[in-house]
C-alpha positions as CSV (number, residue, x, y, z in Angstrom):
1,M,29.5,109.5,-29.1
2,T,32.6,111.6,-30.3
3,I,36.2,112.0,-28.6
4,G,38.5,112.7,-30.9
5,S,39.0,116.0,-32.4
6,G,40.6,115.2,-36.3
7,E,38.8,114.5,-39.4
8,L,36.0,111.9,-38.6
9,L,36.9,109.1,-40.9
10,L,34.5,106.5,-39.7
11,S,31.1,106.6,-37.7
12,V,29.3,103.2,-37.1
13,R,25.7,103.7,-35.8
14,D,23.7,100.5,-34.1
15,L,25.7,97.8,-35.6
16,S,23.9,94.4,-35.2
17,V,25.8,91.5,-37.1
18,V,24.1,87.6,-36.9
19,F,24.9,84.4,-38.0
20,D,22.2,81.6,-39.1
21,T,23.3,78.1,-37.4
22,D,21.8,75.1,-36.9
23,D,21.4,76.0,-33.1
24,G,19.9,79.3,-33.6
25,L,20.4,82.9,-34.4
26,V,23.6,83.9,-32.9
27,R,24.1,87.7,-32.1
28,A,27.9,88.0,-32.5
29,V,27.2,92.4,-32.3
30,D,24.1,93.9,-31.3
31,A,23.2,97.5,-31.4
32,V,26.9,99.0,-31.7
33,S,27.7,102.4,-32.1
34,F,30.9,104.6,-32.2
35,D,33.2,107.0,-34.4
36,I,36.9,107.4,-35.1
37,H,38.7,110.5,-36.3
38,R,42.2,110.5,-38.0
39,G,45.5,110.6,-36.4
40,E,43.5,108.8,-33.3
41,V,44.3,105.1,-32.1
42,F,41.0,103.6,-31.3
43,S,41.5,100.1,-30.0
44,V,38.5,97.6,-28.8
45,V,38.9,95.1,-25.8
46,G,37.1,92.0,-24.6
47,E,37.7,88.4,-24.0
48,S,37.2,85.8,-27.1
49,G,34.1,85.7,-28.5
50,S,33.3,89.0,-27.5
51,G,32.3,90.3,-31.0
52,K,35.7,92.4,-31.6
53,S,36.8,91.1,-34.7
54,V,33.5,90.7,-36.1
55,T,33.0,94.1,-36.0
56,A,36.1,95.2,-37.1
57,M,35.6,92.8,-40.1
58,S,32.2,93.7,-41.1
59,I,33.4,97.1,-41.5
60,L,34.9,95.6,-44.9
61,Q,32.2,93.0,-44.9
62,L,34.7,90.3,-45.3
63,I,32.2,88.0,-42.9
64,P,31.0,85.2,-44.8
65,D,27.9,83.9,-43.8
66,S,26.8,86.6,-41.8
67,R,24.3,89.2,-42.3
68,V,23.7,93.0,-40.8
69,A,20.9,93.3,-39.0
70,G,20.9,96.6,-38.5
71,G,22.7,99.8,-38.2
72,E,25.0,102.2,-40.6
73,I,28.4,102.1,-41.4
74,L,29.5,105.7,-42.6
75,W,33.3,105.9,-44.3
76,K,33.5,110.0,-45.1
77,G,29.8,110.4,-44.5
78,A,28.8,107.1,-47.5
79,D,27.3,104.2,-46.0
80,L,29.6,100.8,-47.2
81,L,26.5,99.0,-46.3
82,Q,25.2,100.2,-49.9
83,R,28.0,99.8,-51.6
84,T,28.3,96.9,-54.2
85,E,31.0,94.1,-54.0
86,D,32.9,96.0,-56.9
87,Q,32.8,98.9,-55.0
88,M,34.3,97.7,-51.7
89,R,37.1,96.3,-53.4
90,S,38.1,100.2,-54.8
91,V,37.8,100.3,-50.7
92,R,39.7,97.2,-49.0
93,G,43.2,98.2,-49.3
94,A,43.2,101.5,-50.8
95,E,40.8,103.9,-47.9
96,I,40.3,101.3,-45.3
97,A,42.8,98.4,-44.6
98,M,43.6,95.5,-42.5
99,I,46.3,93.7,-40.7
100,F,45.6,90.5,-40.2
101,Q,45.6,88.4,-36.7
102,D,48.3,85.9,-38.2
103,P,51.3,86.8,-41.1
104,L,52.0,83.6,-42.0
105,T,48.5,82.8,-43.4
106,A,48.3,86.4,-44.3
107,L,50.9,85.9,-46.6
108,N,51.2,83.5,-49.7
109,P,53.9,80.8,-49.3
110,V,54.3,80.4,-53.1
111,H,54.7,84.0,-54.1
112,T,57.6,86.4,-53.0
113,V,56.8,89.3,-50.4
114,G,57.5,91.8,-52.6
115,R,55.4,90.0,-55.5
116,Q,52.3,90.4,-52.4
117,I,53.1,93.8,-51.2
118,A,53.6,94.8,-54.9
119,E,50.6,93.0,-56.1
120,M,48.2,95.6,-53.7
121,A,49.7,98.5,-55.5
122,R,48.5,97.3,-58.9
123,I,45.4,96.8,-58.0
124,H,44.5,99.7,-56.8
125,E,47.0,102.0,-59.2
126,T,48.1,102.7,-62.8
127,I,51.5,101.9,-62.2
128,T,54.2,99.3,-64.0
129,K,55.2,95.9,-62.3
130,K,58.9,97.9,-61.9
131,Q,56.9,100.6,-60.6
132,A,55.1,98.2,-58.0
133,F,58.3,96.3,-57.5
134,N,60.1,99.5,-56.1
135,R,57.3,100.7,-54.4
136,S,57.1,97.3,-52.0
137,V,60.8,97.9,-51.4
138,E,60.1,101.4,-50.4
139,M,57.6,100.4,-47.5
140,L,59.6,97.9,-46.7
141,D,62.0,100.1,-46.4
142,L,59.5,102.7,-44.3
143,V,58.7,99.5,-41.8
144,G,62.3,99.0,-41.0
145,I,62.8,95.9,-42.7
146,P,66.6,95.7,-43.5
147,E,68.1,95.1,-47.2
148,P,64.5,95.7,-48.2
149,D,65.5,95.0,-51.8
150,K,66.6,92.1,-50.8
151,R,64.1,91.2,-48.8
152,A,61.9,92.1,-51.0
153,S,63.0,89.0,-53.3
154,M,62.6,85.9,-50.4
155,Y,59.9,84.2,-49.1
156,P,57.6,84.2,-46.5
157,H,59.2,81.2,-44.5
158,E,62.4,83.1,-44.8
159,F,61.2,85.5,-43.2
160,S,60.8,85.9,-38.8
161,G,57.6,85.8,-36.9
162,G,58.5,89.8,-36.8
163,M,59.5,90.4,-40.4
164,R,56.4,88.8,-41.3
165,Q,54.2,90.9,-39.1
166,R,56.2,93.9,-40.8
167,A,55.6,92.8,-44.2
168,V,51.8,92.4,-43.5
169,I,51.8,96.0,-42.1
170,A,53.8,97.4,-45.3
171,M,51.6,95.6,-47.6
172,A,48.5,97.1,-45.7
173,I,50.0,101.1,-45.9
174,T,51.3,100.7,-49.8
175,C,48.3,102.5,-50.8
176,K,48.6,104.8,-47.6
177,P,44.7,104.5,-46.7
178,S,43.4,106.6,-44.2
179,L,42.4,103.3,-41.8
180,L,44.2,101.0,-39.9
181,I,42.2,97.9,-38.6
182,A,45.1,95.9,-36.8
183,D,43.4,92.3,-35.6
184,E,45.9,91.4,-32.8
185,P,48.7,92.5,-34.6
186,T,51.4,91.2,-31.6
187,T,49.9,87.8,-31.2
188,A,52.6,85.0,-30.5
189,L,55.2,87.5,-31.1
190,D,58.0,88.1,-28.0
191,V,57.6,90.9,-26.2
192,T,60.4,92.9,-27.6
193,V,59.4,92.6,-31.2
194,Q,55.6,93.4,-29.7
195,A,57.5,97.0,-29.0
196,Q,58.8,96.8,-32.0
197,V,55.6,96.6,-34.5
198,L,53.5,98.6,-31.6
199,E,56.3,101.5,-33.2
200,V,56.4,100.9,-36.6
201,L,52.6,100.9,-36.3
202,L,52.8,104.4,-34.3
203,E,55.1,105.7,-36.7
204,I,53.5,104.9,-39.8
205,K,49.9,106.3,-38.5
206,D,51.8,109.3,-37.9
207,E,54.1,109.5,-41.6
208,I,50.9,108.4,-43.7
209,D,48.8,110.8,-41.2
210,S,45.9,107.5,-40.8
211,A,43.9,106.0,-38.2
212,I,44.3,103.2,-36.6
213,M,41.6,100.8,-34.8
214,L,43.0,98.1,-33.2
215,I,41.7,94.5,-32.1
216,T,43.1,93.1,-28.8
217,H,42.8,91.5,-25.2
218,D,46.1,93.1,-24.2
219,L,45.2,95.6,-21.8
220,G,48.9,96.7,-21.8
221,V,48.7,97.0,-25.2
222,V,46.0,99.8,-25.1
223,A,46.9,101.8,-22.1
224,G,50.2,102.3,-24.1
225,I,49.3,103.4,-27.4
226,S,45.6,104.1,-27.2
227,D,43.7,107.2,-27.4
228,Q,40.3,105.9,-27.3
229,V,39.2,102.7,-25.4
230,M,35.5,100.7,-26.3
231,V,35.0,97.7,-24.2
232,M,32.9,94.9,-25.1
233,Y,31.4,91.8,-23.9
234,A,28.9,88.9,-25.1
235,G,28.6,91.1,-29.1
236,Q,27.5,94.7,-27.0
237,Q,29.9,97.5,-26.3
238,V,29.2,98.1,-22.1
239,E,32.3,100.7,-21.9
240,Q,34.0,103.3,-23.9
241,G,36.3,106.2,-23.3
242,T,39.6,108.2,-23.3
243,V,42.3,105.6,-22.9
244,D,42.7,107.3,-19.0
245,D,39.3,107.2,-18.9
246,V,38.5,103.4,-19.3
247,F,41.6,102.7,-17.1
248,Y,41.6,104.8,-13.7
249,R,37.9,105.6,-13.6
250,P,36.1,102.8,-15.0
251,M,32.3,102.7,-15.3
252,H,31.6,99.0,-15.6
253,P,32.2,96.2,-13.6
254,Y,33.4,94.2,-16.3
255,T,36.3,96.8,-17.6
256,L,36.7,96.7,-13.5
257,G,37.2,92.8,-13.3
258,L,39.4,92.4,-16.0
259,L,41.8,95.4,-14.6
260,E,42.1,93.6,-11.6
261,S,42.5,90.4,-12.8
262,L,45.7,91.9,-14.5
263,P,49.7,91.4,-12.6
264,R,50.8,95.1,-11.2
265,L,54.3,95.9,-11.4
266,D,53.5,98.3,-8.3
267,A,51.6,94.9,-6.5
268,T,52.9,93.3,-3.2
269,D,54.1,89.7,-3.2
270,D,50.9,88.4,-1.3
271,T,48.7,90.9,-3.2
272,E,46.3,87.8,-4.8
273,L,44.4,88.5,-8.8
274,V,41.3,89.1,-8.7
275,P,39.8,86.4,-11.7
276,I,36.0,86.7,-13.3
277,P,34.3,84.0,-12.6
278,G,32.3,81.7,-14.8
279,S,32.2,82.0,-18.6
280,P,30.3,84.2,-21.4
281,P,27.5,83.6,-22.3
282,S,25.5,82.1,-24.9
283,L,24.7,84.1,-27.9
284,I,22.3,82.3,-28.7
285,N,20.7,82.5,-25.9
286,R,21.6,85.1,-23.5
287,P,21.0,85.9,-20.0
288,S,17.9,88.4,-19.5
289,G,19.0,91.9,-18.3
290,C,22.1,92.6,-18.3
291,P,24.5,90.4,-20.2
292,F,26.9,90.6,-17.4
293,H,24.9,89.4,-14.4
294,P,25.6,85.9,-13.7
295,R,29.0,86.9,-13.8
296,C,29.0,89.8,-11.8
297,R,30.2,90.7,-8.1
298,H,27.9,93.9,-8.2
299,A,24.7,92.7,-9.2
300,Q,21.3,92.7,-8.2
301,A,20.0,89.7,-8.3
302,P,17.2,89.1,-8.3
303,G,16.8,92.6,-9.1
304,R,17.4,95.5,-11.8
305,C,20.4,93.6,-13.3
306,D,18.5,90.2,-14.1
307,T,15.2,92.2,-15.9
308,E,16.0,94.7,-17.1
309,A,18.1,95.5,-20.3
310,T,20.7,98.4,-19.6
311,E,21.6,101.3,-22.4
312,F,24.8,102.5,-22.7
313,R,24.6,106.4,-21.5
314,S,26.8,109.0,-21.4
315,I,27.9,109.1,-17.5
316,A,30.3,111.8,-17.6
317,G,31.1,113.9,-20.6
318,A,33.0,111.1,-23.2
319,H,32.7,108.4,-20.7
320,F,30.1,106.1,-21.2
321,S,28.8,102.9,-20.3
322,A,25.8,100.3,-19.7
323,C,25.7,99.8,-16.1
324,H,22.9,100.4,-14.2
325,F,24.9,101.8,-11.6
326,A,27.5,103.0,-13.3
327,E,27.3,106.9,-11.6
328,Q,28.3,105.0,-8.0
329,F,31.6,104.0,-9.6
330,I,33.8,106.5,-7.7
331,G,37.3,106.2,-9.5
332,G,37.6,102.3,-10.4
333,S,36.3,101.8,-6.7
334,T,33.3,99.6,-5.6
335,P,30.5,100.9,-6.1
336,A,27.9,101.8,-2.7
337,I,25.5,99.2,-3.6
338,E,24.6,96.6,-1.8
339,T,25.5,93.1,-3.0
340,P,23.5,90.1,-2.5
341,S,25.6,87.4,-0.1
């Protein structure tokens, strides 16, 4: 499933993550596989509850009360799932860093921003307090915060939302990790600040020669900065390919539904958005066959869609889909299959 051309950093193979609950076994992630190469932006998209964040946080083993039911998470060839908690602490922050969704809760309100960034450096490197503080000032300057020496001595509540997000990014890049996992990094930011934060992320990626795994539901952001895109639904990957393949030649009805539900700048006044009907299924009791078939306007039900499990397979080179009729989608048009009335 290789698309990128840089050094292979992360290879996830058949990852399955489950939660034991009073109501039953929740299959949050089910047999997901993908690769991330140095220098690329790999985006994971889907509705809330599709398994995006669980997939990302499982890489760093940050999800309590969950267990990996199967698969491998290979980091530069070594399986992270075989590492102890002490060994994982040396990976988190130093080799793989995470930019969390809410910068206000990601930062400790009782410590200065500079101290928190400096702490990251002192955990992973043998440096003095002064050197660590100087590093924090350097990182704040790198992410574009004005007067970084002054700001480093300030507390999170004294920062604006956009500056807090930049501070979280500064903390994540302190040790120049090879992979940045960004979980909804622009949530609750206005459009202007959102663009600034994304620009900072891309500049940092090039500056420290890293890769980015972007978790988001914002397809506009994905279209603007991504190299590869993986679409998830009900804990499974349903489509994957280059950003051009997924956006201009979608091969799964869920991806097509996401695209058709978005407003377009080139649309006329009478153009109506086409919502995806219904709601995502329960991850405890998934529908038989394709998990998307109850909401799919192209489904053959009764037929293969509600009885036969889908296979995530290559449709055209490095363009993958989990639809029984993926080959019949042409450039995102309605597939030439009979739709039951």
